[in-house]
C-alpha positions in Angstrom: -19.2 5.8 4.5 -20.9 3.6 7.2 -18.8 0.8 8.4 -20.1 -2.7 9.3 -20.7 -3.3 13.0 -17.5 -5.4 13.3 -15.4 -2.4 12.5 -14.3 -2.6 16.2 -12.0 -5.5 15.0 -10.1 -3.1 12.8 -9.8 -0.6 15.6 -8.5 -3.4 17.9 -6.0 -4.4 15.2 -4.7 -0.9 14.9 -4.4 -0.6 18.7 -2.4 -3.9 18.8 -0.1 -2.7 16.0 0.6 0.4 18.0 1.4 -1.7 21.1 3.5 -4.5 19.6 5.3 -3.1 16.6 7.3 -0.3 18.5 7.7 -2.4 21.6 9.2 -5.6 20.2 11.6 -4.0 17.8 11.8 -0.4 16.5 10.1 1.6 13.8 10.7 5.0 12.4 8.0 6.8 10.5 8.9 10.0 8.5 6.5 12.2 6.5 3.4 11.2 8.4 2.3 14.9 8.0 2.0 14.3 4.3 -1.1 12.0 4.7 -4.3 14.0 3.8 -6.7 13.9 6.8 -9.7 13.2 4.6 -10.8 12.5 1.1 -10.1 9.8 -1.4 -6.5 8.5 -1.3 -4.5 5.8 -3.0 -1.5 4.7 -0.8 1.1 3.1 -3.0 3.8 1.1 -1.3 6.6 -1.3 -2.1 5.9 -4.9 -0.9 8.5 -6.6 1.3 6.5 -9.2 3.3 3.2 -10.1 4.9 4.1 -7.7 7.7 3.7 -4.7 5.4 -0.1 -4.2 5.9 0.0 -4.2 9.8 3.1 -1.9 9.7 1.2 0.5 7.5 -1.9 0.3 9.7 0.5 1.5 12.4 2.2 4.2 10.3 -0.7 5.8 8.4 -3.1 7.8 10.6 -6.2 6.9 8.7 -8.3 3.7 8.4 -7.0 1.7 5.4 -8.8 -0.5 2.9 -6.8 -3.1 1.0 -7.0 -6.3 -1.0 -5.7 -9.8 -0.5 -5.6 -12.9 -2.7 -8.9 -14.7 -2.8 -7.4 -18.0 -1.7 -7.0 -16.6 1.8 -10.8 -16.4 2.2 -11.2 -20.1 2.9 -14.6 -20.1 4.6 -17.4 -17.8 5.8 -15.9 -17.1 9.2 -12.5 -16.1 7.8 -14.2 -14.1 5.1 -16.2 -12.2 7.6 -13.1 -11.5 9.7 -11.2 -10.2 6.7 -14.1 -7.9 5.6 -14.3 -6.6 9.1 -10.5 -5.7 8.8 -11.3 -3.8 5.6 -9.8 -6.5 3.4 -11.5 -7.4 0.1 -10.7 -10.6 -2.0 -9.0 -10.2 -5.4 -7.9 -12.6 -8.1 -4.2 -12.0 -9.0 -4.7 -12.6 -12.7 -5.4 -8.9 -13.1 -9.0 -9.4 -14.4 -11.0 -9.1 -11.3 -13.7 -6.7 -12.2 -15.5 -7.0 -8.9 -12.4 -6.0 -7.0 -11.9 -3.1 -9.3 -15.4 -1.8 -8.8 -15.0 -2.2 -5.0 -11.8 -0.1 -5.1 -13.5 2.6 -7.1 -16.4 2.6 -4.7 -14.0 3.1 -1.8 -12.4 6.0 -3.5 -15.7 7.6 -4.4 -16.7 7.3 -0.8 -13.6 9.3 0.3 -11.7 6.3 1.7 -8.0 5.5 1.8 -7.1 2.5 -0.4 -3.8 0.7 0.2 -2.3 -0.9 -2.9 1.0 -2.8 -3.5 1.6 -2.1 -7.2 4.1 -5.0 -7.5 1.2 -7.4 -6.8 3.3 -9.8 -4.8 6.1 -9.7 -2.3 9.5 -8.5 -3.5 11.8 -8.7 -0.5 14.9 -6.6 -0.6 14.4 -5.0 -4.1 11.5 -3.6 -6.1 10.1 -5.6 -9.0 8.2 -4.5 -12.0 4.7 -3.2 -11.2 1.4 -3.8 -13.0 -0.8 -1.0 -14.2 -3.8 -1.6 -11.9 -3.0 1.3 -9.5 -2.5 3.7 -12.4 -5.9 2.7 -13.8 -7.5 3.4 -10.5 -5.7 6.8 -10.1 -6.6 7.9 -13.7 -10.2 6.7 -13.5 -10.9 8.2 -10.1 -8.7 11.3 -10.1 -7.7 10.4 -6.5 -4.3 11.5 -5.3 -1.5 9.0 -4.9 0.6 8.8 -1.7 4.0 7.1 -2.3 5.2 5.1 0.7 8.5 3.2 1.2 9.0 0.3 3.6 12.3 -1.2 4.7 13.1 -3.9 7.3 10.0 -6.0 7.0 11.7 -8.4 4.6 13.5 -9.8 7.6 10.3 -10.8 9.3 9.8 -14.5 8.7 6.1 -15.5 8.9 2.9 -14.1 10.3 3.5 -15.2 13.8 6.6 -13.1 14.0 5.0 -9.9 13.1 4.0 -8.9 16.7 7.5 -9.9 18.0 9.6 -8.9 15.0 12.7 -7.6 16.8 13.7 -5.6 13.7 14.5 -2.0 12.8 11.7 -1.0 10.5 11.3 2.2 8.6 8.4 3.8 6.8 8.9 6.9 4.6 5.8 8.8 3.5 6.2 11.0 0.4 4.1 13.9 -0.8 0.7 13.1 -2.4 0.4 13.8 -6.1 -2.1 13.2 -8.9 -1.5 11.7 -12.3 -2.3 13.9 -15.3 -5.9 13.5 -16.6 -6.0 11.4 -19.8 -8.8 13.7 -21.1 -10.8 10.7 -22.4 -10.1 7.1 -22.9 -7.2 5.8 -20.8 -4.5 4.6 -23.2 -1.9 1.9 -22.7 0.8 4.6 -22.9 -0.9 6.6 -20.1 -1.1 3.6 -17.9 2.6 2.7 -18.3 3.6 6.4 -17.8 1.4 6.6 -14.7 2.8 3.3 -13.3 6.4 4.5 -13.9 5.7 7.8 -12.2 4.3 6.1 -9.1 7.1 3.5 -8.8 9.8 6.0 -9.3 8.4 8.2 -6.5 8.4 5.1 -4.2 12.0 4.2 -5.3 13.1 7.8 -4.5 12.1 7.2 -0.9 14.1 4.0 -0.6 17.8 3.4 0.0 19.5 2.6 -3.4 19.9 -1.1 -2.6 16.1 -1.5 -2.4 15.2 0.2 -5.7 15.6 -2.9 -7.8 13.8 -2.5 -11.2 13.4 1.3 -10.7 17.0 2.0 -9.6 18.1 3.7 -12.8 15.1 6.0 -13.0 15.4 7.0 -9.4 19.2 7.6 -9.8 18.6 9.8 -12.9 16.3 12.0 -10.8 19.0 12.4 -8.3 16.9 10.8 -5.5 18.4 11.4 -2.1 19.5 8.3 -0.1 16.7 7.4 2.4 17.6 6.5 6.0 
């Protein structure tokens, strides 16, 4: 897919993340080899703080596309900047058809799409997720890559991201695909798909971070993450 001319801003942002994040603090990334080198991909991660997107830009060796709440796109200049950084506006009420179509176009074009299924920040422990990611995965057939983030919940505010002085960890699991619904996507298929995704993320996290998905991850005998 052809990128806009200002794609140089995304490359600059990725370069800065690789300079600042490991320099002013520490970060450990495991499982980076699990990231498919090409093809459509939905990256599903727990959401600790506003630092999560730049941390994942650092950790994932592919250009990422993601969504942010529409209220951040306050004017034309800011909107152009966000679009150049691969960010698309979304309404958080769950009924944004334009954002859904954009996400499906990205996947059809073979892009990597970053989604936080919880929809909002849940510092310290996972909260219940919505079914949006499962719908995208079932509609597109794209593989899902579970990713677990720890440490970013201690980063207080956007200005502290470059100078975070924290021990951060990103654990990348193995990609998987949700079973094809074989027709109309039912509510039951959405809930089952969401549970599957979130339980795989929880299995990559230390028990104290698993929150709403602690019981399911414990029942699977999930190993304790570092």
